C-alpha positions in Angstrom: 64.2 30.6 30.3 60.7 31.3 31.6 58.9 28.0 32.2 55.6 29.3 33.5 53.7 32.4 34.8 50.8 32.3 37.1 48.7 34.8 39.1 45.8 35.1 41.4 43.7 38.2 41.9 46.2 40.2 39.9 44.6 43.3 38.6 41.9 42.2 36.0 43.0 38.5 36.2 41.3 36.4 38.8 43.4 33.3 38.2 45.7 32.3 35.4 48.5 29.8 34.6 50.6 29.7 31.5 53.4 27.3 30.5 55.7 28.6 27.8 57.6 26.9 25.1 61.4 27.3 24.8 60.8 28.6 21.2 58.3 31.2 20.1 55.2 32.0 22.2 52.5 34.2 20.7 50.0 36.1 22.9 47.0 37.6 21.0 43.7 39.2 22.0 41.6 42.3 21.4 42.7 45.7 22.5 41.8 46.2 26.2 41.4 42.4 26.8 44.3 42.4 29.3 47.5 41.7 27.3 49.1 44.7 29.0 48.1 43.5 32.4 49.6 40.1 31.6 52.9 41.9 30.6 52.8 43.7 34.0 52.7 40.3 35.7 55.8 39.4 33.8 57.5 42.7 34.7 56.5 42.0 38.4 58.3 38.6 38.6 61.4 40.4 37.1 61.5 42.8 40.1 59.4 45.7 38.7 56.0 45.5 40.4 53.1 47.7 39.3 51.6 50.4 41.6 49.2 48.4 43.7 46.3 50.5 44.9 43.8 47.8 45.3 42.2 47.2 48.7 42.6 43.4 48.4 45.6 41.2 48.0 47.0 39.4 45.0 50.0 37.4 43.8 51.9 36.4 40.8 54.8 33.9 40.3 57.2 33.0 37.6 59.1 29.7 37.3 62.5 29.9 35.6 65.0 27.3 34.5 68.3 27.7 36.3 71.7 27.3 34.7 75.2 27.6 36.0 75.6 31.3 35.3 72.4 32.2 37.2 73.3 30.0 40.1 76.7 31.7 40.3 75.1 35.2 40.0 72.6 34.4 42.8 75.4 32.9 45.0 77.4 36.1 44.7 74.3 37.9 46.0 74.0 35.5 49.0 71.1 33.5 47.6 71.6 29.7 47.4 69.3 27.7 45.1 68.9 24.0 45.2 67.7 22.3 42.0 67.4 23.4 38.4 64.3 25.7 38.8 63.8 29.1 40.4 60.3 30.1 41.6 59.9 33.9 42.0 56.7 34.8 43.8 55.3 38.3 44.4 52.6 39.0 47.0 50.7 42.3 46.9 48.8 43.9 49.7 47.6 47.5 50.1 50.7 48.2 52.1 53.5 45.9 51.0 55.0 44.0 48.0 56.9 40.9 49.2 59.3 39.0 47.0 60.4 35.4 47.5 62.8 33.2 45.7 62.0 29.5 46.2 60.1 30.5 49.4 62.9 32.7 50.8 62.1 36.4 51.2 64.4 38.7 49.3 64.6 42.4 48.3 63.2 43.2 44.9 66.7 44.5 44.0 68.0 41.0 44.2 65.4 39.9 41.7 66.1 42.7 39.4 69.9 41.9 39.5 69.3 38.2 38.9 67.4 38.7 35.6 69.3 41.8 34.3 70.7 40.9 30.9 68.9 37.6 31.0 65.3 38.6 30.2 64.8 41.5 27.7 61.4 43.1 27.3 61.0 45.2 24.2 58.1 47.5 24.7 56.9 50.9 23.4 56.4 51.8 27.1 59.5 50.4 28.7 63.3 51.0 28.8 64.8 48.8 26.2 68.3 47.5 27.1 69.4 47.4 23.5 68.6 51.1 23.3 70.7 51.8 26.4 73.9 53.6 25.2 75.9 52.4 28.1 75.5 48.8 26.8 76.1 49.4 23.1 79.8 48.4 23.5 78.7 45.1 25.0 77.1 44.2 21.7 80.4 44.5 19.8 82.4 42.9 22.6 80.1 39.8 22.6 80.7 39.7 18.8 84.5 39.7 19.4 84.1 36.2 20.9 86.3 36.6 24.0 89.2 38.3 22.2 92.2 38.6 24.6 92.3 42.3 23.9 89.1 42.7 26.1 90.7 40.9 29.0 93.9 42.9 28.5 92.1 46.2 28.5 89.9 45.2 31.5 93.0 44.3 33.6 94.9 47.5 32.7 91.8 49.6 33.5 91.4 47.8 36.9 95.1 48.5 37.7 94.8 52.1 36.5 91.7 52.7 38.7 93.6 51.2 41.7 96.5 53.5 41.2 94.2 56.5 40.7 92.4 55.7 44.0 95.7 55.5 45.8 96.7 58.8 44.4 93.4 60.3 45.4 94.1 59.2 48.9 97.0 61.6 49.2 95.0 64.4 50.7 98.0 66.3 52.3 99.3 68.9 49.9 103.1 69.0 49.2 103.6 72.2 51.2 102.1 70.6 54.3 104.4 67.6 53.9 107.4 69.9 53.6 106.4 71.8 56.8 106.0 68.6 58.7 109.4 67.3 57.4 111.1 70.6 58.4 109.6 70.4 61.9 110.5 66.7 62.4 114.1 67.3 61.2 114.4 70.2 63.7 113.2 68.0 66.5 115.5 65.1 65.6 118.4 67.5 65.3 117.7 69.1 68.6 117.6 65.7 70.4 120.6 64.2 68.6 122.8 67.2 69.3 122.2 66.7 73.0 123.8 63.2 72.6 121.8 61.8 75.4 122.8 58.6 77.1 120.3 56.2 78.9 119.8 57.2 82.5 122.1 60.2 82.1 119.6 62.5 83.7 119.7 60.5 87.0 123.5 60.5 87.1 123.9 64.1 86.2 121.3 65.2 88.8 123.1 63.2 91.5 126.4 65.0 90.6 124.6 68.3 90.6 123.1 67.7 94.0 126.4 66.7 95.4 128.1 69.8 94.0 125.3 72.1 95.3 125.6 70.5 98.8 129.4 70.8 98.7 129.2 74.5 98.0 126.9 75.0 100.9 129.2 72.9 103.2 132.3 74.8 102.1 130.7 78.1 102.9 129.6 76.8 106.3 133.1 75.3 107.0 134.6 78.7 106.1 132.3 80.4 108.5 133.1 78.0 111.3 136.9 78.3 110.8 136.5 82.0 110.9 134.5 81.8 114.2 136.8 79.2 115.7 140.3 80.4 114.8 140.8 82.4 111.6 138.7 85.4 112.3 139.9 88.5 114.2 137.2 87.9 116.8 137.6 84.1 116.8 136.9 81.9 119.8 140.5 80.8 119.7 141.8 84.3 120.2 139.2 84.9 123.0 140.3 81.8 124.8 144.0 82.8 124.6 143.0 86.2 126.0 141.1 84.5 128.8 144.1 82.3 129.5 146.5 85.3 129.8 144.1 86.9 132.2 143.8 83.8 134.4 147.6 83.5 134.4 147.7 86.7 136.4 145.8 85.1 139.2 147.0 81.5 139.0 149.1 81.8 142.2 146.0 82.8 144.1 144.6 79.3 143.8 143.1 79.4 140.3 145.6 77.1 138.5 142.8 74.6 137.7 141.1 77.4 135.7 144.1 77.4 133.4 143.7 73.6 133.0 140.1 74.1 131.9 141.1 76.8 129.4 143.8 74.5 128.0 141.4 71.7 127.5 139.0 74.1 125.7 141.8 75.2 123.4 142.8 71.7 122.6 139.1 70.7 121.8 138.9 73.8 119.6 142.0 72.8 117.8 140.6 69.3 117.3 137.3 70.6 115.9 139.2 73.0 113.7 141.4 70.2 112.3 138.3 68.1 111.6 136.7 70.9 109.6 139.9 71.5 107.6 140.2 67.8 106.8 136.5 67.6 105.7 136.9 70.8 103.6 139.8 69.2 101.8 137.6 66.4 100.6 135.0 68.8 99.0 137.2 70.6 96.5 135.0 72.1 93.7 136.0 72.3 90.1 134.1 75.4 89.0 134.5 74.6 85.3 133.0 71.1 85.8 130.2 72.5 88.0 129.3 75.0 85.3 129.3 72.3 82.7 127.0 70.2 84.9 124.6 73.1 85.3 124.6 73.7 81.6 123.9 70.0 80.9 121.0 69.9 83.4 119.5 73.0 81.7 119.7 71.2 78.3 118.2 68.0 79.6 115.4 69.8 81.5 114.5 71.7 78.3 114.2 68.5 76.3 112.1 66.9 79.1 109.6 69.8 78.9 109.2 69.2 75.2 109.5 65.4 74.7 109.1 63.5 77.9 109.9 63.4 81.6 112.9 61.1 81.3 115.9 60.6 79.0 114.4 57.2 78.0 111.1 58.8 76.9 113.0 61.4 75.0 115.0 58.8 73.1 111.8 56.9 72.4 110.3 60.1 70.9 113.5 60.5 68.8 112.9 57.1 67.2 109.2 58.0 66.6 110.2 61.2 64.9 112.7 59.4 62.7 109.9 56.9 61.7 107.5 59.7 61.0 110.1 61.5 58.9 110.9 58.2 57.0 107.1 57.8 56.4 106.8 61.2 55.0 109.8 60.7 52.7 108.4 57.3 51.7 105.1 59.0 51.1 106.7 61.4 48.7 108.6 58.6 47.0 105.4 56.5 46.8 103.5 59.3 45.3 106.1 59.9 42.6 106.2 56.1 41.8 102.4 56.1 41.6 102.4 59.1 39.3 104.9 57.3 37.1 102.9 54.1 37.2 99.8 56.1 36.3 101.4 57.6 33.3 102.7 54.2 32.1 99.2 52.6 32.6 97.5 55.5 30.9 99.8 55.1 27.9 99.2 51.3 27.8 95.4 51.9 28.2 95.3 54.3 25.3 97.3 52.0 23.0 95.2 48.9 24.1 92.1 51.0 23.6 93.2 52.0 20.2 93.6 48.3 19.2 90.3 47.5 20.8 88.6 50.3 18.8 90.1 48.8 15.6 88.8 45.4 16.3 85.4 46.7 17.3 85.2 48.7 14.1 86.0 45.6 12.0 83.3 43.6 13.8 80.9 46.5 13.6 81.2 46.6 9.8 80.3 42.9 9.7 77.3 43.3 12.0 76.1 46.5 10.1 76.1 44.5 6.9 74.1 41.7 8.5 71.6 44.3 9.8 71.3 45.9 6.4 70.3 42.7 4.9 67.6 42.1 7.6 66.3 45.7 7.2 65.9 45.1 3.4 64.0 42.0 4.2 61.8 44.1 6.5 61.1 46.5 3.6 63.5 49.2 4.9 65.8 49.4 1.8 68.2 52.3 2.3 67.9 52.3 6.1 71.1 51.9 8.0 72.3 51.1 11.5 75.9 51.9 12.4 78.1 51.7 15.4 79.6 55.1 16.1 82.8 55.3 18.1 83.4 58.6 19.8 86.9 59.0 21.4 86.8 59.7 25.1 89.0 62.3 26.7 90.1 59.7 29.3 89.9 55.9 29.2 86.7 54.5 30.6 85.8 51.1 31.9 84.4 50.1 28.4 87.3 51.5 26.4 88.8 54.7 25.1 85.8 55.4 22.8 82.1 55.5 23.5 80.1 53.1 21.3 76.7 54.4 20.2 74.3 52.9 17.7 73.0 55.4 15.2 70.5 54.9 12.5 68.8 56.5 9.5 65.4 55.3 8.2 65.7 56.5 4.7 68.5 57.4 2.2 69.7 61.0 2.4 68.7 61.4 6.1 71.2 62.2 8.8 72.2 59.5 11.2 70.6 59.8 14.7 70.7 57.8 17.9 68.6 54.7 17.7 66.5 55.8 20.7 65.5 59.0 18.8 63.6 57.0 16.1 60.1 58.5 16.1 58.1 55.8 14.4 57.2 52.8 16.6 57.1 50.6 13.5 60.5 51.6 12.3 62.0 51.1 15.8 60.4 47.7 16.0 62.0 46.7 12.7 65.4 48.1 13.7 65.2 46.0 16.9 64.1 42.9 14.9 67.0 43.4 12.5 69.4 43.9 15.4 68.2 40.9 17.3 68.3 38.7 14.2 71.9 39.7 13.5 72.9 39.2 17.2 70.8 36.2 18.2 73.9 33.9 18.4 75.9 36.5 20.4 73.5 37.5 23.2 73.5 36.2 26.7 69.7 36.6 26.8 67.6 33.6 27.7 64.2 35.2 27.1 63.1 38.1 24.8 59.6 39.5 25.1 58.3 41.7 22.2 55.3 43.8 23.2 53.4 44.4 19.9 56.6 44.3 17.9 54.3 44.5 14.8 53.2 48.0 15.8 53.1 50.1 12.6 54.3 47.2 10.5 51.1 46.1 8.8 50.1 42.6 7.5 52.0 43.0 4.3 55.2 42.6 6.3 53.7 40.1 8.6 55.3 37.0 7.0 58.8 38.7 7.0 58.5 39.8 10.7 57.2 36.3 11.6 60.2 34.8 9.8 62.7 37.0 11.7 61.0 36.1 15.0 61.2 32.4 14.2 65.0 32.8 13.5 65.4 34.5 16.9 63.3 31.9 18.7 65.6 29.1 17.5 68.3 30.6 19.7 66.4 32.5 22.4 63.0 31.9 24.0 60.7 34.4 22.5 57.4 35.7 23.8 55.5 38.0 21.3 52.4 40.0 22.1 51.0 40.5 18.6 48.1 41.4 16.3 49.6 39.7 13.3 48.1 36.3 12.3 51.4 35.3 10.6 53.2 35.5 13.9 50.5 33.6 15.8 50.4 30.9 13.0 54.2 30.2 13.2 54.3 30.2 17.0 55.1 27.0 19.0 52.5 28.0 21.5 49.6 30.4 21.1 47.8 32.0 23.9 44.8 34.3 23.7 43.7 36.9 26.3 39.9 37.6 26.5 37.5 39.6 28.6 34.6 38.0 30.4 31.7 39.2 32.4 31.3 37.5 35.7 28.7 38.8 38.1 28.7 42.3 36.6 32.5 42.4 36.7 34.8 42.4 33.7 37.7 40.1 34.2 40.6 38.9 32.0 41.4 35.2 31.2 44.2 33.7 29.2 44.2 30.2 27.6 46.3 28.2 25.3 44.9 27.6 21.8 45.1 24.3 19.9 43.8 22.9 16.7 40.4 24.4 15.6 40.4 27.1 18.4 43.8 28.3 17.1 42.6 28.3 13.5 39.5 30.3 14.5 41.6 32.9 16.4 44.0 33.3 13.4 41.0 33.7 11.0 39.5 36.4 13.3 42.9 38.1 13.4 43.0 38.0 9.6 39.5 39.5 9.4 38.1 36.4 7.7 35.4 35.9 10.4 33.0 38.8 11.0 32.6 39.9 14.7 
């Protein structure tokens, strides 16, 4: 509820302060006196400042009563409020518009969010929330009084959206997944077929090195044995030839030469024996050697692809298996999500169908109430209906879009309420709607800007009565030209123009007693200008 509104150097107002009643507040005054400017001040404290093109500075502030729901709403936006009142102040300069809540600077979007759906301004020149098609379903849902079907639908829709988002996150197409699976399966198969054992590469390379060295040694030993003894031109044969030659001259004092040759032959035999013995320890199994070479070729090929050791290859094998499992799980998850989506969609449609039925029942009751109020407002034959148009897919508000449609006279076609051409007719539809819904709205304050536009004084008493009914439930501020409304108001304010030092300014003051009587007489045309 708005407790007070004050301003300083705000457009045509130099200084003003107004305290509002919790019931009906009437604001009157001649055209051009500043009532629209006063409404702009109210818009400003709700987060919608006017275009400020003045050279000087100005300010406006509104004081609001705070309840639990507003405290919770502000806390969700990171604004903590102490106490039971909220002061919203707006400072204007040529360059900036600064908002504060209880002295703390905040963005204007916070202010707008705080009072959205709490303060409603009905104006010929503003967006009217009740005419917002996106909110028409809320009217019926409030009227359902917290039916569990609303909670059920909301929960199902939240779960459905969650599943939809998960499905949308699957950006890899099925063919890509299949290609990745095939490649991973090939890599896993290639490694598993090798049947690698930890540290096998080290052991097999040692064996291979030994076999390669043995081959070279055997070839060398064969060459040595041929040179020493086995070859036709061996040293052994040459030494024997030398011995036979020396034997011819041994009696000439060369016997010791034979001893030297004998020693050489014995040394040669000893070396030959050593070579033969060593060669016997290096026997090569050609089949095993070929197997070792083949094994090394396989391991080296895997190393080039998957890592520089058997251990790293085996680690990659486990990684490939995990990746393959993830892809398979991805496919399974997607299938489960699709099935879940189908089940949720079916449940949503059924729950939405039940919700539509309940909304239609409640809509008929509200439509009848509105019809009675329209007849009171001299609009016999006019209708307001709630039209439910099925949606192709479930939406957050249901499986049908709710739209208010009206006709102003019998025989006319129904049209959207926002398409009503006559301001007076629109005002009466809004009054009828507010009167029917006054106990079901979350609004704390309703402002009617010239709700009597196009109505005329003959309906003044009826309009005034409707506003009184609304004000018993919701704080009501009415900018009006009708004396009946001003007369029945709890507080009456008048906006006037004054000349101060060759400057026209606006002032607003509360009227009581005789001053109120005089204003109402002037509004009724009983006192000549």
